[in-house]
Backbone as JSON, one array per atom type, in Angstrom:
{
  "sequence": "MLKGGRSDRGFRYCRLAMGLYHRGVTADGKRFQDRYPDQTKKLAKMVQDAGIEGLGVEYWSPAPHWKSNGQLGGGPNKNATLASFTATESAAMGDAMVADLDYLVENSKETPSSPPRPKVIWWSLQNEPNQCAS",
  "N": [[65.42, 7.94, -57.81], [66.23, 10.07, -56.29], [67.9, 13.16, -57.07], [70.41, 12.73, -58.44], [72.31, 14.19, -59.96], [70.72, 15.46, -61.81], [68.71, 18.28, -62.7], [66.13, 18.59, -63.37], [64.26, 16.87, -62.28], [63.28, 14.67, -59.56], [63.68, 14.09, -56.01], [63.95, 16.78, -53.66], [65.0, 16.78, -51.14], [66.03, 14.59, -48.47], [64.19, 12.65, -46.26], [64.89, 12.24, -42.89], [64.6, 10.05, -40.38], [64.67, 10.58, -37.12], [65.4, 8.67, -34.27], [64.46, 6.45, -35.44], [65.76, 5.75, -38.02], [68.2, 7.17, -37.6], [69.48, 6.54, -34.71], [71.3, 6.12, -32.63], [72.23, 6.8, -29.27], [73.26, 9.22, -26.78], [75.1, 8.66, -23.69], [73.55, 9.64, -21.56], [71.05, 9.52, -22.64], [69.78, 11.69, -23.79], [70.33, 12.84, -26.27], [70.74, 12.31, -29.82], [73.1, 10.34, -31.69], [75.62, 8.96, -33.9], [74.73, 5.68, -34.87], [76.32, 3.66, -35.73], [79.83, 3.48, -36.64], [80.79, 6.41, -38.38], [78.25, 6.91, -39.5], [76.88, 9.35, -39.95], [78.64, 10.67, -41.67], [78.49, 8.98, -43.89], [75.83, 9.3, -44.56], [75.89, 12.01, -45.27], [77.51, 11.84, -47.53], [75.83, 10.41, -49.23], [73.82, 12.35, -49.58], [75.3, 14.32, -50.9], [76.21, 12.92, -53.22], [73.77, 12.33, -54.41], [72.86, 14.8, -55.13], [70.93, 16.31, -53.89], [69.17, 18.87, -51.96], [69.33, 18.76, -49.17], [68.59, 17.62, -45.82], [65.48, 16.56, -44.46], [64.63, 16.57, -41.36], [63.02, 14.5, -39.12], [61.59, 13.87, -36.03], [60.79, 10.85, -35.14], [60.71, 9.6, -32.84], [61.35, 11.01, -29.75], [64.55, 11.29, -28.06], [65.37, 8.72, -25.65], [65.52, 9.69, -22.91], [63.66, 11.73, -22.7], [61.18, 10.59, -22.67], [58.36, 8.93, -21.14], [58.61, 6.17, -20.82], [61.28, 5.72, -21.14], [62.38, 4.65, -23.47], [63.17, 4.17, -27.0], [61.06, 3.38, -28.69], [57.49, 2.72, -28.38], [57.27, 0.67, -26.54], [56.1, -2.16, -24.54], [53.61, -1.37, -23.48], [52.62, 0.54, -25.2], [51.85, 3.2, -24.79], [53.47, 5.39, -24.2], [54.41, 8.66, -23.19], [55.6, 12.06, -23.35], [58.05, 12.57, -20.85], [57.9, 14.75, -19.18], [56.09, 17.79, -19.01], [56.8, 20.26, -18.2], [57.85, 23.7, -18.33], [60.62, 24.05, -18.08], [61.73, 21.47, -18.64], [60.7, 21.08, -21.21], [62.0, 23.13, -22.59], [64.64, 22.26, -22.26], [64.54, 19.86, -23.71], [64.04, 20.9, -26.25], [66.44, 22.33, -26.62], [68.21, 20.14, -26.71], [67.35, 18.91, -29.05], [68.02, 20.84, -30.97], [70.77, 20.71, -30.64], [71.13, 18.13, -31.63], [70.67, 18.56, -34.37], [72.8, 20.26, -34.94], [74.85, 18.42, -34.45], [74.46, 16.61, -36.58], [75.19, 18.2, -38.8], [77.83, 19.05, -38.15], [79.2, 16.58, -37.76], [79.24, 15.51, -40.25], [81.4, 16.17, -41.67], [84.32, 15.49, -43.6], [86.91, 15.9, -42.66], [88.05, 17.63, -39.68], [88.48, 20.28, -40.55], [87.01, 20.52, -42.86], [84.29, 21.92, -44.78], [80.89, 21.79, -43.6], [78.62, 19.42, -45.08], [75.77, 18.41, -45.55], [72.69, 20.22, -45.52], [70.26, 21.12, -43.12], [67.14, 21.17, -44.08], [64.49, 21.31, -43.17], [62.76, 20.58, -40.07], [60.91, 18.48, -37.81], [58.7, 17.45, -35.14], [57.26, 14.5, -34.87], [54.2, 12.7, -34.17], [54.24, 9.7, -32.5], [53.18, 6.53, -33.82], [50.32, 4.95, -32.45], [50.48, 6.2, -29.97], [49.94, 8.68, -27.45], [49.38, 12.01, -26.15], [49.22, 13.08, -22.79]],
  "CA": [[64.41, 8.82, -57.31], [66.89, 11.31, -55.9], [68.27, 13.9, -58.28], [71.47, 12.05, -59.16], [72.95, 15.07, -60.91], [69.73, 16.11, -62.68], [68.03, 19.42, -62.09], [64.77, 18.66, -63.88], [63.37, 15.95, -61.57], [63.83, 14.02, -58.38], [63.4, 14.67, -54.71], [64.82, 17.9, -53.29], [65.62, 16.5, -49.86], [65.86, 13.24, -47.94], [63.62, 12.61, -44.92], [65.72, 11.48, -41.95], [63.8, 9.72, -39.2], [65.43, 10.5, -35.86], [64.77, 7.71, -33.39], [64.14, 5.27, -36.24], [66.97, 5.48, -38.79], [69.34, 7.73, -36.86], [68.99, 6.24, -33.38], [72.28, 5.96, -31.57], [71.97, 7.83, -28.26], [74.32, 9.53, -25.83], [75.01, 7.88, -22.44], [72.45, 10.14, -20.72], [69.8, 9.29, -23.35], [69.13, 12.97, -24.14], [70.61, 13.27, -27.64], [71.07, 11.27, -30.8], [74.44, 10.32, -32.27], [75.75, 7.86, -34.86], [74.45, 4.33, -34.36], [77.51, 2.89, -36.11], [80.89, 4.43, -37.01], [80.69, 7.22, -39.6], [76.9, 6.92, -40.06], [76.54, 10.68, -40.43], [79.49, 10.94, -42.84], [77.94, 8.22, -45.01], [74.6, 9.98, -44.92], [76.29, 13.24, -45.96], [78.01, 11.43, -48.85], [74.65, 10.09, -50.02], [73.19, 13.63, -49.92], [76.15, 14.96, -51.9], [76.19, 12.14, -54.46], [72.43, 12.4, -55.01], [72.63, 16.15, -55.62], [69.75, 16.91, -53.27], [69.45, 20.08, -51.2], [69.66, 18.49, -47.78], [67.82, 16.68, -45.02], [64.27, 16.9, -43.73], [64.8, 15.79, -40.14], [61.77, 14.27, -38.4], [61.72, 13.06, -34.81], [59.75, 9.84, -35.03], [60.7, 9.35, -31.41], [62.39, 11.77, -29.04], [65.54, 10.45, -27.38], [64.72, 8.01, -24.52], [65.44, 10.46, -21.67], [62.51, 12.64, -22.71], [59.94, 9.81, -22.73], [57.94, 8.33, -19.87], [59.05, 4.78, -20.72], [62.74, 5.67, -21.28], [62.73, 3.84, -24.64], [62.96, 4.82, -28.28], [59.72, 3.05, -29.17], [56.41, 2.77, -27.41], [57.38, -0.37, -25.53], [54.99, -3.12, -24.51], [52.32, -0.76, -23.16], [52.25, 1.36, -26.35], [51.24, 4.48, -24.44], [54.47, 6.3, -23.64], [54.24, 10.08, -23.49], [56.77, 12.79, -22.89], [58.25, 12.36, -19.42], [57.52, 15.96, -18.45], [55.59, 18.9, -19.82], [57.15, 21.53, -17.56], [58.54, 24.63, -19.22], [62.07, 23.8, -17.99], [62.05, 20.24, -19.36], [60.4, 21.3, -22.63], [63.1, 23.95, -23.13], [65.83, 21.4, -22.32], [64.36, 18.94, -24.83], [64.25, 21.7, -27.45], [67.89, 22.56, -26.75], [68.82, 18.87, -27.12], [67.02, 18.69, -30.47], [68.88, 21.76, -31.75], [72.12, 20.12, -30.58], [71.12, 16.99, -32.56], [70.82, 19.1, -35.72], [74.21, 20.69, -35.02], [75.64, 17.2, -34.53], [74.35, 16.09, -37.95], [75.97, 19.05, -39.71], [79.25, 19.04, -37.79], [79.79, 15.25, -37.9], [79.23, 15.09, -41.64], [82.65, 16.62, -42.28], [85.36, 14.5, -43.87], [87.97, 16.22, -41.69], [87.58, 18.74, -38.86], [88.54, 21.58, -41.24], [86.12, 20.5, -44.03], [83.0, 22.57, -44.57], [79.8, 20.81, -43.46], [77.99, 19.14, -46.36], [74.31, 18.48, -45.7], [71.93, 21.27, -44.85], [68.98, 20.69, -42.57], [66.17, 21.98, -44.79], [63.4, 21.51, -42.2], [62.66, 19.52, -39.07], [59.62, 18.44, -37.12], [58.48, 16.44, -34.12], [56.09, 13.72, -35.28], [53.54, 11.92, -33.15], [54.5, 8.28, -32.75], [51.97, 5.72, -33.99], [49.76, 4.27, -31.26], [50.82, 6.88, -28.73], [49.15, 9.89, -27.25], [49.82, 12.92, -25.12], [48.25, 13.12, -21.7]],
  "C": [[65.0, 10.13, -56.79], [67.4, 11.97, -57.17], [69.39, 13.25, -59.09], [72.11, 12.9, -60.23], [72.0, 15.78, -61.87], [69.1, 17.28, -61.96], [66.55, 19.48, -62.48], [63.79, 17.72, -63.18], [64.07, 15.35, -60.36], [63.47, 14.76, -57.1], [64.39, 15.78, -54.39], [65.54, 17.64, -51.98], [65.32, 15.07, -49.45], [65.28, 13.34, -46.53], [64.5, 11.73, -44.04], [64.93, 11.28, -40.67], [64.7, 9.56, -37.98], [64.67, 9.58, -34.91], [64.33, 6.45, -34.12], [65.38, 4.9, -37.06], [68.22, 5.96, -38.05], [69.0, 7.62, -35.38], [70.04, 5.88, -32.35], [72.06, 7.07, -30.55], [73.18, 8.03, -27.35], [74.08, 8.74, -24.54], [73.85, 8.34, -21.55], [71.09, 10.0, -21.39], [69.09, 10.55, -23.82], [69.29, 13.35, -25.61], [70.94, 12.08, -28.52], [72.5, 11.44, -31.29], [74.49, 9.16, -33.26], [75.46, 6.53, -34.17], [75.62, 3.4, -34.66], [78.55, 3.88, -36.62], [80.64, 5.1, -38.36], [79.31, 7.22, -40.24], [76.58, 8.27, -40.66], [77.38, 11.06, -41.64], [78.95, 10.21, -44.08], [76.62, 8.82, -45.48], [74.9, 11.25, -45.71], [76.78, 12.92, -47.38], [76.84, 11.09, -49.76], [73.94, 11.37, -50.48], [73.98, 14.31, -51.04], [76.07, 14.23, -53.24], [74.85, 12.24, -55.18], [72.13, 13.78, -55.57], [71.39, 16.8, -55.04], [70.16, 18.08, -52.38], [69.84, 19.82, -49.75], [68.7, 17.52, -47.14], [66.55, 17.31, -44.45], [64.26, 16.02, -42.49], [63.48, 15.72, -39.39], [62.06, 13.43, -37.16], [60.55, 12.1, -34.76], [59.63, 9.41, -33.58], [61.72, 10.27, -30.79], [63.39, 10.8, -28.42], [64.92, 9.89, -26.09], [64.58, 8.82, -23.23], [64.15, 11.27, -21.58], [61.18, 11.91, -22.67], [59.65, 9.11, -21.41], [58.4, 6.88, -19.71], [60.57, 4.63, -20.88], [63.23, 4.86, -22.46], [62.55, 4.65, -25.91], [61.55, 4.59, -28.8], [58.7, 3.13, -28.06], [56.52, 1.74, -26.31], [56.13, -1.23, -25.48], [53.64, -2.48, -24.21], [51.81, 0.18, -24.25], [51.61, 2.7, -25.99], [52.23, 5.43, -23.77], [54.17, 7.73, -24.08], [55.56, 10.76, -23.19], [56.84, 12.65, -21.37], [57.78, 13.57, -18.61], [57.06, 17.02, -19.44], [55.9, 20.24, -19.18], [57.91, 22.4, -18.56], [60.04, 24.36, -19.24], [62.46, 22.56, -18.8], [61.76, 20.38, -20.86], [61.51, 22.11, -23.29], [64.36, 23.11, -23.26], [65.73, 20.41, -23.47], [64.56, 19.68, -26.16], [65.71, 21.99, -27.7], [68.61, 21.3, -27.22], [68.55, 18.59, -28.59], [67.84, 19.6, -31.37], [70.31, 21.22, -31.77], [72.22, 18.9, -31.5], [71.33, 17.47, -34.0], [72.24, 19.59, -35.94], [75.12, 19.49, -35.17], [75.63, 16.65, -35.96], [75.22, 16.88, -38.92], [77.46, 18.93, -39.41], [79.91, 17.68, -38.01], [79.71, 14.7, -39.31], [80.53, 15.44, -42.35], [83.61, 15.45, -42.5], [86.52, 14.66, -42.89], [87.46, 17.39, -40.85], [87.59, 20.1, -39.57], [87.65, 21.63, -42.49], [84.86, 21.3, -43.75], [81.92, 21.51, -44.4], [79.08, 20.63, -44.8], [76.46, 19.22, -46.33], [73.72, 19.67, -44.96], [70.68, 20.62, -44.26], [67.95, 21.66, -43.15], [64.96, 22.3, -43.9], [63.47, 20.4, -41.17], [61.32, 19.6, -38.38], [59.63, 17.35, -36.06], [57.18, 15.74, -34.47], [55.47, 13.06, -34.05], [53.76, 10.45, -33.47], [53.18, 7.53, -32.94], [51.57, 5.06, -32.68], [50.11, 4.93, -29.95], [50.04, 8.17, -28.65], [49.79, 10.78, -26.2], [48.77, 12.92, -24.01], [48.36, 14.42, -20.93]]
}
């Protein structure tokens, strides 16, 4: 389904679900990182081998720090919202998300001097199923 070296068909990018597929988190719970060793490098290799343009990064769940329940998913009450809607916290969450995108590109390198491989083609913040904003 991916291009696999063809230019006449196949998907142009791979959707990457942050908080679902890519869900390792930093100690403070603010940013995503590899869930297992070399996850991002393996993802970059898949992008390269498939011949696609890059990643469509979607936040299916913000990192736990930014949520009222402190979890990746909705939890037992299924009604977690963002922990804060203040301008300061919203800006900090936005900065953390940009840092997540930088992490994906920088940690895809084979060696520190290698050029980054996958491009982030687009990104979005999705609304989690069964959850709402208040």
